[in-house]
C-alpha positions in Angstrom: -10.1 6.8 -31.0 -13.3 7.1 -32.9 -13.1 9.6 -35.3 -16.8 10.0 -35.2 -17.3 10.1 -32.0 -15.1 13.0 -31.7 -17.2 14.6 -34.0 -20.5 13.6 -32.3 -19.2 15.2 -28.6 -16.4 17.3 -29.4 -15.2 18.0 -25.6 -17.5 18.7 -23.8 -18.4 15.3 -22.3 -16.5 12.6 -20.8 -17.4 9.7 -22.7 -17.2 6.3 -21.2 -14.6 3.6 -21.7 -15.1 0.1 -21.4 -12.6 -2.5 -21.2 -12.3 -6.5 -22.1 -13.3 -8.8 -19.5 -11.8 -12.0 -18.9 -11.2 -13.2 -23.0 -12.8 -10.0 -24.0 -11.5 -6.8 -23.2 -13.1 -3.7 -24.9 -12.4 0.1 -24.7 -10.0 3.1 -25.8 -7.7 3.8 -23.6 -9.6 5.9 -21.0 -8.8 9.8 -19.9 -8.5 9.7 -16.1 -9.4 12.5 -14.0 -7.1 15.3 -14.0 -6.6 17.8 -11.1 -8.5 20.9 -11.5 -11.4 22.1 -13.5 -10.4 21.5 -17.2 -12.9 19.1 -18.6 -11.7 15.9 -20.0 -11.7 15.7 -23.9 -13.7 13.3 -25.9 -12.3 9.5 -26.1 -13.8 6.7 -28.2 -17.5 4.7 -26.9 -16.6 0.9 -27.3 -19.0 -1.2 -27.5 -18.2 -4.1 -25.3 -19.5 -8.3 -25.2 -19.9 -10.9 -22.4 -21.0 -14.3 -22.5 -23.2 -16.4 -20.1 -21.1 -19.5 -19.4 -24.6 -21.3 -18.9 -24.9 -21.3 -22.7 -22.0 -22.7 -23.7 -19.8 -25.6 -22.3 -16.3 -23.8 -20.1 -14.1 -25.4 -20.8 -10.9 -26.0 -17.8 -13.9 -24.3 -15.7 -12.6 -21.4 -17.7 -16.0 -19.2 -18.7 -16.4 -17.5 -22.0 -18.2 -15.0 -22.8 -21.5 -14.5 -25.7 -23.1 -11.5 -26.9 -26.5 -11.8 -28.5 -27.9 -9.1 -30.5 -28.0 -5.6 -31.0 -30.5 -3.0 -31.1 -33.7 -4.7 -32.2 -36.2 -2.5 -30.2 -36.5 -2.3 -26.1 -39.5 -4.0 -24.7 -39.0 -2.7 -21.5 -38.5 1.2 -20.5 -34.6 1.9 -19.7 -33.7 1.9 -16.2 -31.1 4.9 -15.2 -27.9 4.2 -13.1 -26.1 6.2 -10.9 -23.5 6.5 -12.9 -21.9 6.5 -16.8 -21.9 2.6 -17.6 -19.1 1.1 -19.0 -18.2 -2.8 -18.8 -20.6 -5.3 -17.9 -20.1 -9.5 -16.8 -22.9 -11.5 -16.4 -23.1 -13.8 -13.1 -24.5 -17.2 -14.0 -24.0 -18.4 -10.6 -26.4 -15.6 -8.9 -28.2 -14.6 -12.6 -26.9 -11.0 -11.9 -25.3 -8.3 -14.3 -22.4 -6.3 -12.6 -22.3 -3.2 -14.5 -18.9 -0.8 -14.3 -20.0 2.7 -13.5 -18.0 5.7 -13.9 -16.9 7.6 -11.6 -16.2 4.8 -9.1 -19.2 2.0 -9.0 -19.5 -1.3 -10.1 -23.9 -1.8 -10.0 -25.3 -5.2 -9.2 -28.7 -5.2 -11.4 -30.7 -9.1 -11.2 -31.3 -10.8 -14.3 -35.3 -11.8 -12.6 -35.9 -8.3 -12.4 -33.4 -6.0 -14.6 -35.2 -2.9 -14.4 -35.4 -2.7 -10.7 -32.6 -0.2 -8.9 -29.3 -1.6 -8.8 -26.9 -2.6 -6.0 -24.1 0.1 -6.0 -20.8 -0.8 -4.7 -18.0 1.6 -4.3 -14.8 0.7 -6.1 -11.6 2.4 -7.4 -11.4 5.8 -9.3 -12.7 5.2 -13.1 -13.8 1.3 -13.4 -13.1 0.0 -16.2 -13.4 -3.7 -16.7 -14.9 -6.4 -14.8 -14.6 -10.0 -14.4 -16.6 -12.8 -12.3 -15.2 -15.8 -10.8 -18.7 -18.2 -10.1 -16.5 -20.4 -7.8 -15.2 -17.6 -4.9 -18.5 -16.0 -5.7 -16.1 -12.7 -6.2 -16.0 -9.9 -9.0 -12.6 -8.0 -9.9 -12.7 -4.7 -11.6 -10.0 -2.7 -12.9 -9.8 0.8 -12.0 -8.2 3.3 -14.3 -7.9 6.1 -12.9 -6.6 5.0 -9.2 -4.3 1.9 -11.5 -5.9 -1.1 -9.2 -8.2 -3.9 -8.9 -10.9 -4.2 -6.6 -12.3 -7.5 -5.5 -16.0 -7.4 -4.7 -18.1 -10.2 -2.8 -21.2 -11.0 -4.8 -22.8 -12.4 -1.8 -22.3 -9.1 0.1 -22.4 -6.6 -2.5 -19.2 -4.8 -0.4 -15.2 -4.4 -1.3 -13.3 -7.0 0.3 -10.0 -5.8 -1.1 -7.7 -4.1 -3.8 -4.3 -4.4 -5.0 -1.9 -2.3 -6.5 -1.5 -3.0 -10.6 0.3 -1.0 -13.4 -0.8 2.1 -14.7 -3.9 2.9 -16.4 -5.2 -0.9 -16.0 -7.8 -1.9 -18.7 -8.2 -5.4 -20.1 -8.8 -8.3 -17.0 -8.5 -11.8 -17.8 -9.1 -14.6 -15.2 -7.9 -18.7 -15.0 -9.9 -20.2 -12.8 -7.7 -23.5 -12.9 -4.4 -21.5 -11.4 -6.5 -18.7 -9.9 -5.1 -16.1 -11.4 -5.8 -12.5 -12.9 -3.9 -10.9 -16.0 -4.5 -7.3 -15.9 -3.3 -5.2 -19.7 -1.8 -1.7 -17.5 -2.2 0.7 -20.9 0.2 3.2 -19.3 3.4 1.3 -17.8 3.0 -1.0 -21.0 3.3 -3.9 -18.8 0.8 -6.9 -17.5 0.1 -7.5 -13.8 -0.3 -11.3 -12.6 -2.2 -11.3 -9.6 -3.3 -14.1 -7.3 -6.7 -14.6 -6.6 -5.9 -16.6 -3.3 -3.7 -13.6 -1.6 -4.9 -10.8 -3.8 -1.0 -9.8 -4.5 0.7 -9.5 -7.2 2.8 -12.3 -7.8 4.8 -10.9 -11.2 4.7 -8.4 -13.7 5.3 -8.8 -17.7 6.9 -6.4 -19.6 5.1 -5.9 -23.0 5.6 -3.6 -26.1 3.2 -0.4 -26.1 -0.1 0.2 -24.4 -2.0 -2.9 -24.1 -5.6 -3.1 -24.0 -7.6 -6.1 -25.0 -5.9 -9.6 -23.2 -7.4 -13.0 -23.2 -6.3 -16.1 -21.6 -6.4 -19.5 -23.7 -7.1 -22.7 -21.4 -5.9 -25.1 -24.4 -2.5 -23.8 -24.9 -2.5 -21.9 -21.1 -1.2 -18.4 -22.8 -2.6 -14.7 -22.6 -2.4 -13.0 -25.2 -2.5 -9.7 -25.3 -3.4 -6.9 -27.9 -0.3 -4.5 -27.9 -2.0 -1.3 -29.7 0.5 1.4 -30.4 3.0 -1.9 -31.3 1.0 -2.9 -34.0 1.1 -6.8 -32.3 0.1 -9.6 -30.1 2.3 -10.1 -27.1 1.7 -14.0 -26.0 2.8 -14.4 -22.7 3.6 -18.2 -21.1 1.8 -18.4 -17.7 4.2 -21.2 -16.6 7.4 -18.3 -16.6 4.9 -15.4 -16.7 7.1 -14.7 -19.8 6.7 -13.4 -23.3 7.0 -16.1 -25.5 6.6 -13.8 -28.9 5.4 -11.2 -30.2 3.1 -12.1 -33.9 2.1 -9.0 -35.6 -1.3 -7.7 -36.2 -3.4 -4.6 -38.0 -3.4 -1.1 -37.1 -3.8 -0.4 -33.5 -5.1 -4.3 -31.8 -7.5 -3.6 -29.8 -9.7 -6.7 -28.7 -9.0 -10.2 -28.2 -11.1 -13.5 -28.5 -10.5 -16.7 -28.0 -12.0 -20.2 -30.1 -10.6 -23.1 -28.6 -12.4 -25.4 -30.7 -10.1 -24.4 -33.5 -7.1 -23.1 -31.3 -7.7 -19.4 -33.1 -7.1 -16.5 -31.4 -9.3 -13.4 -32.9 -7.8 -10.0 -32.5 -9.7 -6.8 -33.8 -7.8 -3.9 -35.1 -8.9 -0.9 -34.6 -6.7 1.4 -36.9 -7.4 -1.0 -40.3 -10.9 -2.2 -39.7 -9.9 -5.8 -39.6 -9.8 -8.8 -37.7 -6.4 -11.0 -37.4 -6.8 -14.4 -36.8 -3.9 -16.1 -35.3 -2.9 -19.9 -34.8 -2.5 -20.1 -31.2 -0.2 -23.4 -31.6 2.1 -22.3 -34.1 1.6 -18.3 -33.2 1.3 -17.5 -36.9 -1.4 -15.5 -38.6 -3.9 -17.4 -41.1 -6.1 -15.0 -42.0 -6.9 -11.3 -41.6 -11.1 -10.2 -42.2 -12.0 -7.1 -43.4 -14.9 -5.4 -42.1 -16.8 -3.0 -44.6 -19.3 -1.0 -42.9 -21.7 2.0 -44.1 -19.8 4.5 -41.8 -16.4 4.6 -40.1 -15.7 1.4 -38.2 -13.1 1.3 -35.7 -13.1 -2.6 -34.1 -12.3 -2.6 -30.2 -14.0 -5.2 -27.8 -14.7 -8.7 -29.0 -15.8 -12.3 -27.7 -16.4 -15.8 -29.5 -19.3 -17.6 -29.1 -19.2 -21.2 -28.6 -22.8 -22.0 -29.4 -23.3 -20.6 -32.5 -20.2 -20.6 -33.6 -20.0 -16.4 -34.0 -17.1 -13.6 -33.3 -19.0 -10.8 -31.8 -16.9 -7.3 -32.9 -17.7 -4.0 -30.9 -17.2 -1.6 -33.9 -17.2 1.8 -32.5 -19.8 3.8 -31.7 -22.3 2.9 -34.3 -21.7 -0.6 -35.1 -21.9 -3.8 -33.8 -20.6 -6.9 -35.9 -20.7 -10.5 -36.2 -18.2 -13.0 -38.0 -18.8 -16.3 -39.3 -15.8 -18.3 -37.5 -16.1 -21.4 -39.6 -15.7 -19.5 -42.9 -13.9 -16.5 -41.6 -16.5 -13.5 -43.0 -18.4 -11.1 -41.7 -22.1 -12.3 -40.9 -23.9 -9.3 -39.4 -23.6 -5.4 -39.1 -26.1 -4.5 -36.6 -26.6 -0.7 -36.0 -26.7 -0.1 -32.3 -24.5 1.9 -29.8 -24.2 -0.5 -27.1 -21.2 0.0 -24.7 -21.5 -3.4 -23.3 -24.0 -6.5 -24.1 -24.8 -9.6 -22.1 -27.5 -12.3 -22.3 -29.6 -13.8 -19.9 -30.4 -17.8 -21.0 -33.0 -17.7 -18.6 -35.3 -15.3 -19.3 -34.2 -15.1 -23.2 -33.2 -11.4 -22.6 -30.3 -9.2 -24.0 -29.5 -6.4 -21.9 -26.5 -3.8 -22.7 -25.4 -0.4 -21.2 -25.8 2.5 -23.0 -22.8 5.2 -22.5 -24.4 8.1 -24.0 -27.4 8.4 -22.0 -26.1 6.3 -18.7 -29.0 3.7 -19.4 -29.3 -0.2 -18.9 -32.0 -1.3 -21.1 -33.2 -4.9 -22.1 -34.9 -6.3 -25.2 -36.8 -9.3 -27.2 -33.9 -11.6 -28.9 -34.7 -12.2 -32.7 -31.0 -13.1 -34.0 -31.5 -13.2 -38.1 -28.8 -15.1 -40.0 -27.1 -12.6 -42.1 -27.7 -9.3 -43.7 -24.2 -8.5 -45.7 -23.6 -8.3 -49.5 -21.3 -10.1 -51.4 -18.5 -8.4 -53.3 -16.8 -10.8 -55.4 -13.5 -10.3 -57.0 -12.9 -12.6 -59.9 -8.8 -12.2 -61.5 -7.4 -13.1 -64.9 -4.2 -12.8 -66.6 -2.0 -13.5 -64.2 0.5 -16.6 -63.6 -1.1 -19.3 -61.8 -0.1 -18.7 -58.0 0.4 -15.2 -58.2 0.1 -12.9 -54.7 -2.4 -10.6 -55.5 -4.9 -8.2 -53.3 -7.5 -6.1 -53.2 -8.0 -4.0 -50.4 -10.9 -1.0 -49.1 -9.7 2.0 -50.3 -7.3 3.7 -47.4 -7.6 0.5 -45.3 -7.3 -3.2 -44.4 -7.4 -5.8 -47.8 -7.5 -9.6 -48.8 -4.4 -11.4 -50.5 -4.3 -14.9 -52.3 -2.5 -16.4 -55.1 -6.1 -17.5 -55.9 -8.1 -16.6 -58.5 -10.9 -15.0 -56.3 -11.1 -12.3 -53.1 -14.7 -12.3 -51.5 -15.8 -9.7 -49.3 -18.5 -9.6 -47.0 -20.3 -5.6 -46.6 -22.1 -4.7 -43.8 -26.1 -3.9 -45.3 -27.7 -1.5 -43.1 -30.6 0.0 -44.8 -31.0 3.3 -45.0 -27.0 3.5 -44.7 -26.1 1.2 -47.6 -23.7 2.4 -50.1 -20.8 2.8 -52.6 -17.4 1.0 -51.3 -14.2 1.9 -53.2 -11.3 -0.9 -53.3 -7.9 -1.0 -55.0 -6.8 -4.2 -56.8 -2.8 -4.2 -56.9 -0.4 -7.2 -57.4 3.5 -7.1 -57.9 6.3 -5.7 -60.0 5.6 -6.4 -64.1 1.3 -6.3 -64.3 -1.8 -4.1 -63.8 -4.7 -4.8 -62.4 -7.3 -3.1 -65.1 -9.7 -1.8 -63.4 -7.5 -0.8 -60.7 -9.6 0.8 -58.4 -13.4 -0.5 -58.4 -16.7 1.3 -57.0 -18.8 -1.2 -55.3 -22.5 -0.2 -55.1 -24.1 -3.1 -52.5 -27.3 -1.4 -52.4 -28.5 -3.3 -55.5 -27.5 -6.7 -54.4 -24.3 -9.1 -54.7 -21.7 -8.2 -56.8 -19.2 -9.7 -58.9 -16.0 -7.6 -60.2 -13.9 -9.0 -63.1 -10.3 -8.1 -62.7 -7.8 -8.2 -65.7 -4.0 -8.0 -65.1 -1.7 -7.4 -68.3 1.6 -6.3 -68.6 2.1 -3.3 -66.7 4.5 0.1 -67.0 7.5 -1.1 -64.7 7.1 0.0 -61.0 9.9 1.5 -58.4 9.8 1.7 -55.2 8.0 4.4 -53.3 10.0 4.8 -50.0 8.2 6.6 -46.6 10.8 7.0 -44.3 10.4 7.9 -40.6 12.5 9.4 -37.7 11.7 10.5 -34.3 9.7 7.4 -32.9 10.0 5.6 -29.7 11.3 2.2 -30.9 8.7 -0.7 -31.2 6.1 2.0 -32.0 3.7 1.4 -35.1 3.0 3.6 -37.5 1.3 3.7 -40.8 0.6 5.1 -44.2 -1.7 4.9 -47.2 -0.3 5.8 -50.7 -2.4 5.6 -54.1 -5.3 4.3 -51.6 -3.5 1.4 -50.6 -2.5 0.8 -46.9 1.2 0.2 -45.5 1.9 -0.3 -41.8 5.2 -1.1 -39.9 7.3 -1.0 -36.5 10.4 -0.1 -38.1 11.7 3.0 -40.0 10.5 2.4 -43.5 7.2 1.8 -45.3 7.7 0.8 -48.8 5.4 0.5 -51.8 5.6 -0.1 -55.5 4.6 2.5 -58.2 4.5 3.2 -61.4 6.0 6.7 -62.7 3.2 9.2 -61.9 2.6 11.9 -58.5 1.1 10.0 -55.6 -1.1 11.5 -52.4 0.3 10.0 -49.1 -1.3 10.3 -45.8 0.3 9.3 -42.6 -2.0 7.3 -40.3 -2.5 8.7 -36.5 0.3 7.7 -34.0 -0.5 8.2 -30.4 1.3 11.4 -28.3 3.4 11.9 -32.3 2.8 14.7 -34.6 3.7 13.8 -38.1 5.3 16.0 -40.5 4.5 16.2 -42.8 0.9 14.6 -42.3 0.2 14.1 -46.1 1.7 15.1 -49.3 2.9 14.4 -53.0 5.6 12.4 -54.1 6.6 12.0 -57.6 8.0 8.3 -59.3 9.9 9.6 -62.4 12.0 6.6 -63.5 13.4 5.7 -60.3 12.9 5.1 -56.7 11.8 8.1 -54.6 12.1 8.5 -50.9 9.8 10.8 -48.9 11.5 11.7 -45.1 9.0 12.1 -42.5 9.2 13.6 -39.1 7.5 12.4 -36.1 8.0 14.7 -33.2 6.3 14.5 -29.6 3.1 16.2 -29.6 2.9 18.0 -26.1 0.2 20.0 -24.5 0.7 22.2 -21.6 0.3 21.0 -17.9 0.0 23.7 -15.6 1.0 23.5 -11.7 -0.3 26.1 -9.6 0.7 26.3 -5.6 -1.0 28.3 -2.8 -0.1 28.2 0.6 3.8 29.4 -0.4 5.2 33.0 0.9 5.7 35.1 -2.0 9.2 34.3 -3.5 9.6 30.7 -2.2 11.4 28.0 -4.3 9.1 25.1 -5.1 9.8 22.3 -8.1 8.0 19.6 -9.6 9.7 16.4 -10.8 8.0 13.9 -13.6 8.9 10.7 -12.0 6.7 8.7 -14.8 4.7 8.7 -18.0 4.1 6.6 -20.9 6.2 4.2 -22.3 8.7 5.5 -25.0 8.1 8.9 -23.7 11.1 11.3 -22.3 10.5 13.0 -19.3 11.6 16.6 -19.0 13.9 17.7 -16.1 13.0 19.0 -12.5 11.5 22.4 -12.6 11.5 25.3 -10.2 10.0 28.3 -9.6 9.7 31.0 -7.2 5.9 32.4 -8.6 3.2 30.3 -8.0 3.2 28.6 -11.8 4.8 26.0 -12.8 4.0 24.8 -16.9 5.4 21.6 -18.0 4.5 20.3 -22.1 3.6 17.0 -21.9 2.6 14.4 -24.7 -0.6 13.2 -24.2 -0.9 10.1 -21.4 -0.9 9.4 -17.5 2.0 11.0 -15.5 3.3 10.3 -12.2 4.4 13.7 -10.2 6.5 14.8 -7.1 6.0 18.4 -5.8 8.3 19.9 -3.0 10.0 23.0 -1.8 13.2 24.0 -0.2 11.4 25.7 2.7 11.4 22.6 5.4 8.5 24.8 7.3 5.9 23.9 4.3 4.7 20.6 3.4 2.4 19.2 0.6 1.0 15.8 -0.3 3.8 15.4 -2.5 3.0 13.0 -4.9 0.6 12.2 -7.7 -0.8 11.0 -11.0 -1.9 13.5 -13.9 -3.7 12.8 -16.9 -2.8 14.7 -20.2 -5.5 14.3 -22.9 -5.9 16.2 -25.9 -5.5 20.1 -26.8 -7.1 21.6 -23.1 -4.8 22.6 -20.9 -4.5 20.6 -18.1 -4.5 22.1 -14.4 -2.7 20.9 -10.9 -3.7 22.8 -8.3 -1.0 22.2 -5.2 -1.8 23.1 -1.8 1.3 24.0 0.7 0.2 23.8 4.2 2.6 24.4 7.0 4.8 22.2 9.1 3.2 21.0 12.1 5.2 19.2 14.3 4.4 17.4 18.1 5.4 19.5 21.2 5.0 17.6 24.1 5.0 19.1 28.2 5.2 16.3 30.7 4.2 17.4 34.1 4.7 15.4 37.6 4.1 16.2 40.8 0.0 17.3 40.8 -2.8 15.7 42.0 -4.5 13.4 39.5 -7.0 15.9 37.7 -5.4 18.7 38.6 -5.2 21.7 36.0 -2.0 23.2 34.5 -1.2 25.7 31.8 1.5 26.2 29.7 1.7 29.1 26.9 3.9 29.8 24.2 5.2 32.7 21.6 7.5 32.4 18.6 10.7 34.4 19.3 10.6 35.9 15.8 7.4 37.3 16.1 6.8 38.7 19.7 2.9 38.0 19.9 1.3 35.2 22.1 1.0 31.7 19.8 -0.8 29.9 21.7 -1.8 28.6 25.3 -3.3 25.1 26.1 -4.2 23.6 29.4 -4.6 20.0 30.7 -6.0 17.9 33.1 -3.8 15.1 32.4 -0.3 14.5 32.8 0.8 15.6 29.3 0.1 19.1 26.9 0.9 19.1 23.5 1.5 21.8 20.8 0.9 21.5 17.1 3.9 23.8 15.8 5.8 24.7 12.3 9.4 24.7 12.7 10.8 27.7 15.0 12.1 28.3 18.6 9.6 29.2 20.9 9.2 30.9 24.5 7.2 29.0 26.9 5.9 29.5 30.5 4.2 27.3 33.1 1.2 29.3 34.4 1.2 28.7 38.6 -1.1 26.4 40.0 -2.0 27.5 43.7 0.0 25.5 46.4 2.9 24.0 44.0 5.7 25.2 42.5 6.9 25.0 38.8 10.6 23.9 37.7 11.5 25.3 35.2 8.8 28.5 34.9 10.1 29.2 31.8 11.9 28.4 28.9 12.9 27.7 25.0 12.0 24.8 23.2 13.2 24.4 19.3 11.3 22.9 16.1 13.5 21.7 13.5 12.1 19.2 11.3 11.2 17.1 13.9 9.3 16.2 17.4 11.2 17.6 19.8 12.0 15.8 22.8 9.3 16.0 25.9 10.0 19.2 28.2 9.5 17.6 31.7 7.7 19.9 33.9 7.8 19.2 38.2 5.2 20.5 40.4 6.4 20.4 44.2 4.0 21.5 46.6 4.5 25.0 48.7 3.6 23.5 52.3 6.0 21.9 54.4 5.2 18.2 56.5 6.7 16.1 59.0 9.1 13.5 58.2 9.5 11.4 61.7 12.7 8.7 62.0 11.5 6.1 64.4 14.2 4.0 66.2 13.8 0.4 67.4 16.8 -1.6 69.0 18.7 0.7 71.0 18.7 0.7 74.9 17.1 2.9 76.5 18.6 6.8 77.1 21.1 5.7 74.0 22.0 8.9 71.6 21.0 8.6 67.8 20.5 11.3 64.7 20.0 11.5 61.4 20.0 13.9 58.1 18.1 15.2 55.4 20.5 17.9 53.3 21.7 20.3 55.5 19.2 19.4 58.4 20.6 17.3 61.3 19.4 16.3 64.1 19.7 14.3 67.4 17.8 12.9 70.4 17.6 10.2 73.1 14.5 9.0 72.7 13.0 6.5 69.8 11.3 9.3 67.6 13.4 12.4 65.7 11.0 14.6 63.6 12.3 17.1 60.5 10.3 19.6 58.3 10.3 19.2 54.5 7.9 20.2 51.4 6.8 17.7 49.1 9.6 16.3 47.2 11.8 13.1 47.4 14.8 13.2 49.9 18.0 11.3 50.8 18.6 10.9 54.2 21.4 9.7 56.5 21.7 7.7 59.7 25.1 8.9 61.9 26.5 5.3 63.2 26.0 4.5 67.2 28.9 2.1 68.8 27.9 -1.3 69.4 25.1 -1.0 66.7 23.7 -1.4 63.2 21.5 0.0 60.7 20.7 0.9 57.4 22.5 4.0 57.4 21.0 6.2 54.5 17.7 5.7 52.7 14.9 7.3 50.2 12.0 9.3 51.5 9.1 10.9 50.0 6.9 13.5 50.9 3.5 14.0 49.0 1.0 16.2 50.9 1.4 14.4 54.4 3.7 13.2 57.2 5.9 10.5 56.5 7.5 8.0 59.0 10.5 6.0 58.0 11.2 3.1 60.6 14.9 3.1 61.7 15.8 -0.5 62.9 19.0 -1.0 65.1 20.5 -4.1 65.4 23.3 -5.1 68.8 26.6 -5.4 66.9 29.0 -8.9 68.4 32.6 -10.3 67.8 33.9 -13.2 68.1 35.7 -13.7 71.7 37.6 -17.3 72.0 38.8 -18.4 75.2 41.6 -21.7 74.4 42.8 -24.3 77.0 45.7 -25.8 77.5 46.6 -29.2 79.5 43.5 -31.5 78.4 43.9 -34.7 76.7 42.7 -34.7 73.4 38.6 -35.3 73.3 38.1 -34.5 77.2 34.7 -32.5 77.4 35.0 -28.8 79.0 32.9 -25.4 79.1 33.0 -21.9 80.1 30.7 -19.5 80.9 30.5 -15.8 80.1 27.6 -13.1 81.8 27.2 -9.7 82.2 24.5 -9.2 84.8 24.0 -5.0 83.8 23.0 -6.3 80.1 21.8 -9.9 80.8 23.9 -11.8 78.9 24.6 -15.1 80.2 26.0 -17.2 77.5 27.5 -21.3 78.4 29.4 -23.2 75.4 31.1 -26.5 75.9 33.5 -28.3 73.6 35.8 -31.7 73.6 38.1 -29.3 71.3 41.1 -26.8 72.2 39.2 -23.7 72.1 35.7 -22.2 72.4 34.4 -19.4 70.5 31.4 -16.6 72.2 29.7 -13.7 69.7 29.9 -10.9 72.4 28.7 -7.4 72.2 30.8 -4.8 73.7 31.0 -4.8 77.4 32.5 -6.3 80.5 32.0 -10.1 80.9 33.1 -12.8 83.8 34.2 -16.0 82.9 33.4 -19.2 84.5 35.5 -22.4 83.7 33.5 -25.6 83.7 36.5 -28.2 84.9 35.9 -31.8 83.9 36.0 -33.8 87.0 40.2 -34.9 88.2 41.7 -31.7 86.6 42.2 -27.7 88.1 41.7 -25.0 86.1 43.6 -22.1 85.9 42.4 -19.2 83.8 44.6 -16.2 82.8 41.6 -13.1 83.7 38.8 -13.3 85.5 36.8 -10.7 83.4 37.2 -10.0 79.5 36.5 -6.6 77.7 35.0 -6.3 74.4 35.2 -2.9 72.5 35.3 -3.8 68.7 36.2 -7.0 69.9 38.1 -8.7 72.7 41.0 -7.0 74.7 42.9 -10.3 74.9 42.5 -13.9 74.1 42.2 -16.1 77.3 43.9 -19.1 78.3 42.5 -22.0 80.6 45.3 -23.9 81.8 44.1 -27.4 83.2 46.2 -29.8 85.3 45.5 -32.6 86.9 44.2 -32.7 90.2 46.5 -33.9 93.3 43.6 -35.0 95.2 41.2 -36.1 92.1 38.4 -33.4 92.0 38.2 -30.6 90.2 39.1 -27.2 91.3 36.0 -25.7 89.8 32.1 -26.6 89.5 32.1 -30.0 87.8 30.3 -30.1 84.2 27.0 -31.7 85.6 26.8 -28.6 88.2 27.8 -26.1 85.2 24.5 -26.6 83.7 22.5 -26.5 86.5 24.2 -23.4 86.9 23.4 -21.8 83.4 19.8 -22.1 84.1 19.4 -20.4 87.8 21.6 -18.1 86.0 18.9 -17.8 82.9 16.0 -17.1 85.1 17.6 -13.9 86.8 18.6 -12.7 83.2 15.2 -12.9 82.0 13.8 -11.0 85.2 16.0 -8.2 84.7 15.1 -7.7 81.1 11.5 -7.4 81.9 11.9 -4.9 84.6 14.4 -2.6 82.2 12.1 -2.6 79.6 9.1 -1.7 81.5 10.8 1.0 82.8 11.8 2.4 78.8 9.7 5.6 78.3 7.4 5.3 74.9 8.1 7.7 72.1 6.3 11.1 71.9 4.0 11.4 68.6 5.8 13.2 66.0 4.5 17.2 65.7 2.1 18.7 63.5 3.8 20.8 60.9 2.5 23.6 60.1 1.0 24.7 57.3 -0.7 20.9 56.8 -4.1 20.8 55.4 
């Protein structure tokens, strides 16, 4: 965080945070909106830069970013945006600027009319980084407050999707060749890999601590991540989504930019105010460029401009710096305060955002060549090839084994002035002068440094304890800055007393932060203890009854920070001491009758106490009553009251078959209100709610009126008796209709057996507000009767006729076999044998009685006739006789049916409407 900005803003306002976009993430670690009315602490105002791909030549379809000049005098008025602007990106395909603006917007401004009213598109909470994919016309925005990335269509200016990532995402890099986004999650120490085709996270890569800046190198197909609190740059292979290695950087690496023409990666170091230059193929640091400005310098967002061969670096709240990429030196320092800068090559305008006054401004571009002053240090006295160093007092420096070291110092009138440097080398030599003050206001400077034999030097050790593994820390002794991710720092000093100052480490307090170490003819050691810096975070609940136990459990937090155990309380408050950072939490209560949203995210940032308000509410479950039996649209009502509290709880009326209540846990009496003309079952009862929706309560309504149920038979002979019963009711009759009376409902019935007849003896009938009719169909039962012959030669045809004049049955059968089978109903039948010519027949019986089956099996004995003439009617005569008998039978049946009495109409039951 910029110390200058801390002094300017104090704790009164939430300052905009800016992230790197594609190749140039930028911005301080964001503070997220915390629950409750507590204001945010101040964060740094980083400078971010962006390039228009029309200006340079994209390689492998991956656009770079270009920043123009800083503040040279606005030519137009400022346009006030809807929110505090942070990062921006230039969309070359549509000539538009896309600006992330707090608290939850990304705003589109046409480059042809940059002062026009922007188009607002709602995204997540605290948008930060912006990336443009011209091929798919999509804009991607990282949201530090809601831990996700939002995709916006630049055709419709509408959100088309989002994907959750890690905690507090900041920088975002885009690989157009493979269609992937890389998102640096500063709060969870990892990088999310997102497929733009599916908008899904396809991999998560763990890195050191607090990744911020991120860039994709199309030449090596590697991703470079500035690991702010681990003092290094993580290199990720995109083919394996794994870390290839970590390259040491300065103090607080922040922004990343790629120079594919030289295979160089530039990394801005916020804490040591220098830029590390890494050779990408070898993963080796080849240079460190100090950035010396008149005031405090917090290097943050950066970009490489392929057209002018410059690296643009945001230097916190005061400066914008350009580096000469070929000379690896500072070229120009602008006295400006932009948050994000972009260049429109069509109009020739430079446009940028101002976080402090929430504006978007454009200006006329007039790029100077340089405004830096050369300060050279020439040495003499050292053996050839000896390594020596010149450092900015308390800051970074340049090492060489040559004879000259050159600094290019930013000259920004009227703020130019004096700068102090420290000269040092290995043991055995001392520099004269060892501390040099250079005044650049009068022009270039040349400082001659002479090395000679010096007093013996001894190791001065600062040993640290208490830091999480992998975190970086630094200290300044006698004006020289050293850094490490280990446990010890070593300085070489002659006898004397030396002041030391510990650099700031996020979330830690050093004890002591500064002091004095004496070197007296031997090595000296000072132990520094780091302890986690914590702030009170209060959880305040409402809604629970007094004395109810509730809990707070921290589920996630910043890397390297141990989480406290779950906390509980029976009061309305729980306080937890936490280090700065983003935390996930769970809140619950032991009483299942109450609930809360349960989980959340809170940011602890600074000395002000944080507050999270937790609202418990009664758990409501659905109690359902299902009605049946009422006519459609009928109104019915159920009332409930809790068993513990005798007062009436609630009542609900419905005109559908379902009625519901929303009730907390407990047991409830219910009562069903009367409905005219109907009886409910059950009328009262108890329903219990115990942590889930209870089963529906069925309520059956039946009509209080009764209706006739008529059973109408067919198939019985006239005057034959039959009977039917419904439950206890039994009724018999000699006519075709029997009627019983029942109220609404569904009933089972039974038809009693009638000898000689068959029917469906049982069934179900429903009475629903009207008389009901049940048909009963009887059919005559028949039984097999067999007539057996004896005496005929095999194959001789013969036959028989069986008749019953009273029932109209007249059946003739013939055969060449030994038997005839007749199917006869109960009764007495006359048997006539059809005798073949030349035979006499003797029948064992003249009549056959059937009563559930034949009483005997008749036998016909055939014997040859002595005269050659049959004793019975010949077989042909039998067919003629059979026809005459059929006519007579038909006439008799017609008379019987006509004489049958027609059934009476069913009676109308009492109470029928």
